[in-house]
C-alpha positions in Angstrom: 0.0 0.0 0.0 1.5 3.4 -0.9 1.9 6.2 1.7 -0.9 8.7 2.3 -0.2 12.1 0.8 -0.8 15.3 2.7 -3.4 17.6 1.1 -1.2 20.6 0.2 -4.2 23.1 0.3 -5.0 22.4 3.9 -1.3 22.2 4.9 -1.0 25.9 3.8 -4.1 27.0 5.6 -3.9 25.2 8.9 -1.3 25.4 11.6 -0.9 22.6 14.2 -0.2 23.8 17.8 2.1 22.1 20.2 -0.9 20.5 21.9 -2.3 19.2 18.6 -5.0 21.8 18.0 -5.6 23.0 14.4 -5.7 26.7 14.0 -6.7 28.8 10.9 -6.6 32.4 9.8 -9.8 34.5 9.9 -11.7 35.3 6.8 -12.4 38.8 5.4 -9.0 40.2 6.5 -7.1 40.7 3.2 -8.6 43.6 1.4 -11.2 46.5 1.6 -9.8 47.2 5.1 -10.5 51.0 5.1 -14.2 50.5 5.8 -13.6 48.0 8.6 -13.2 49.3 12.1 -9.8 49.2 14.0 -11.3 46.8 16.5 -12.4 44.4 13.8 -9.1 44.6 12.0 -7.3 43.9 15.3 -9.3 40.8 15.8 -8.2 39.5 12.4 -4.6 39.1 13.8 -5.6 36.2 16.0 -6.0 32.7 14.7 -9.1 30.6 15.4 -9.4 26.9 16.1 -10.9 24.8 13.3 -14.6 24.2 13.9 -15.6 21.0 15.5 -17.7 20.0 12.5 -14.6 20.3 10.2 -12.0 18.8 12.5 -12.3 15.1 11.4 -12.1 16.0 7.7 -9.2 18.4 8.3 -7.3 15.7 10.2 -7.9 13.2 7.4 -6.5 15.6 4.8 -3.4 16.2 6.9 -2.9 12.5 7.3 -3.2 12.6 11.1 
């Protein structure tokens, strides 16, 4: 049986923390920033954990 290949798309979008949690970047943070408030733009800096509903699929794509 050949080795499982990592899905390169999710590898670029998701970071694995030291404790094994999957974190991703927030959406809507890349352009049209002038109309967004400073508070909203500041919150874009933090990463979010991958949603519980998507976790199993994300782990499969990463080969975990």
